[in-house]
N, C-alpha and C positions, 0 to 999 in steps of 0.2 A: 688825543695829543694836543689839540687846540686848547682845551681847558688846562692841561698841564703846563703848556708854554706860557699861557696867560698868567697863571698863578706864580710861576717862577719869575716872571717879569713884573710882579707886584700889581697885576691887573686883576681885580676881584669883581667878577660879574654880579655877585649878590651884594656887593658893598661891604661885606664882612671879611676882615683880614684873617689869616690862619692863626692858630693858637701859638705857634712858634715857628721860627725860621732859623735853620742852621746854614743858610746860604742866601746871599742877596746879589743882585746884579752889580758887577764891579769887583766881586770877590774872586778868589783864585778859581780859574776855569777848570782846573785839573781835579778838584776834590769832589767827593760824593756830595750830592745836593739832597738835603732832607728837609721837608716842610711838613709840619704837623697839622692834621685836620684840614686838608685841602678841600674836602667835600662841603664844608660850610661856606667856601668862597665861590663855588662855581656849580651851576645847576647841571651841566653836562657830566661833571665828575660825580655828583650825587646820583644822577640817573644811572651811571655805570655801576656804582656801588649797590644800588637797590635793584639791580637786574634780578628777577625772581630766581633764576637758576643758581645763583651764588648761595642764597639762603637755603635753597632746597638741597644742594650738594652738601653744605655744612651740616644741615639737620640729618641727612642720611648718614654721614660719617660719624656723627656723635650720638645718633638716635635721640636727638633733642626734640622737644615740643615747641621751642622758641629759640630763634637766633636774633641777636641784636648787635648792631655795630656800635661800639663805644669809643673808638678812636681810629685814626688812619694816618698814613704817611705817604707823601710823594717822595719817590726815590729815583734819582737821575744819576747814572754813572757815565761820565763823559768818556769818549774814546781817547786814544793816545797811549794807553798802557801804563800810566803813572800809578804807582802804588798808593798815592794819596786818594785814589778813587776806591780803594779797598773798603769792604765792610768787615770789621773784625769779628772773630769768633765770639759768640755770645748766646745766651738763652733769654728769650723775651721776658720770662717771669722775673729775672733779676731786676728788671725795671718796673715791674708791676707790683709794687709792695703794698698797694692799697686793696688788692683782691685776695680773698681767701683761696685755699687750694681747691677751687671749683673748676668748672669747665670754661677756661679762657684760652683762646688760641688764635692763630693768624691764617688768613687767606692772602696769598700773594699773587697779584695779577700782572702778567706781562703785557706791555703795550708795544714792545718791539720784539724782534726775533732774538730770543735769549739762547745763546750758544755758549759752549765752554770758552770760546775765544772772546766773547763779549762780557765775560765775567759773571757767568751764571751763579746763582746761589748754590751753595754746597751744604748738604745736611750730613751730620755725623750719625750714621745708622745706629739705631737703638739707644741713642743718648737720652731720649725722653724717659728711659727706665733706669737711669743711673742714680736715682735717689734724690731728686730735687735740684736746687740751685747749687752749682759748684763754683768756687771762686776762680777768678782769672779771666772771666768774660769781659769784653769791652767792644761795643759797637764801633767805636772809632779807632780801634787798634789796627793800624795799617800793617804792622810787622807780624804776620801770621806765625812765623817760626818762633819769635820771642814769646808770643802768647801761648803757643803750645807747650812751652817749657814751664809755664806757670799753672796750666790746667791739669789737675790730677785725674787721670782716668782710673776709675775704680778697679780693684783687683779682679782679674778674670775677664775684663772687658777690653775691647779693641777699638782704637780710633780708625774708623773706616769712613771715608768721605764719598758722598754720592752727589753728583751734579744734578740740578733740577733744570734740565734743558726744556724750554717751552716755546711754542710758536706765539705770535701775537694773538692776544685774547686767551691764552692758556692760563690756568689757575692751579696753584699748588696750595696745600694746607699743611701746617705743621703745629705740633704740640708745643705748649709753653715752655717745656724743659728741653726741647731739642736744640743741641748746639748747631749753629749755622753761621755762615759768613760768605764772603765772595772776594775773588781776586781782581786784578786789574782788567780793564776792558781793552783788549788788544784788537778788537774789530774796528771797522771803519765807520760804524754808526754808534750813537749813544744807546746805552741800555736804559730803557724807560720802564718804570713799574710803579704800582701802588701796593701798599700793605694795608689790609683791613684787619683790625683787631676786633674779635668777636667774643660773645659770651652766650651761654645757654641759660635756661631758667634755673639751673642748678648752681648758679654762681652768685655770691654775695660779697659786698665790700666789707672791709674790716672797720668796725666802729672806732671812731676817734683818730683815724689815720688821715693825714692830709691827702686829698685826692686830686687826680688830674682834672683839668677844667671840664673835659667831656664826661667823665664818670659822675660828675655832680649834676649832669643834665640828662639822666637816663629817661626822664619823663617828657623830654622835648624831642619829638620826632624829626624836627628840622636839624637836630644835632646828632641824636642817637636813634636812627630809624630802626624799626623792627624789620628784619629781612625775611623772616619766616615765622609763621604762626600756625600750629597744627589746628585743624578744624575740631579736634577733640579737646582742645585746651579750654 
């Protein structure tokens, strides 16, 4: 939490600023705060992200020989219940246009008590198998009902939302095609979390496509650390 607060306040322990900020001190206090690649700014955050169990869990779920962090996000949902703190329905892969359809996915770490009241992330059950990226997703879409009217659920499928309730330190993992979002934080505390974007050895970038700053530095452990490596690799 100390590292998160420092980065939000533009205090960078490593001297390196984040790749991108969607919120700065003095901006609207009610909106979702999103800062990209906070792990390059603060050694405490990097230490959390490289905690061995995270890579081990990811490798177990994907049966991978290698897990690498290639991007991350700091996410802070303020209390107060304002819908401007919502995260709209979206699929991560719609933003990851520089990766082939390999194994890229997300680990989401709760730093606070994440309850339904505090705006827990909600997954749409089975949406990872709906056939890839579907139009209508928008991370910043605060009007969930309006979004739902633009997202076409495939024939025979059902939109069923499942909340990801987590204790502080809890971790959830989700597929790149899973629809997810979150509503307003109606609790008395802010919802704090980090999203770690990961890849396995079975993932390659698309040649000739402009890439995110971090994906161009896969050979730099200070930016894209390896979280797990099989002894058989």
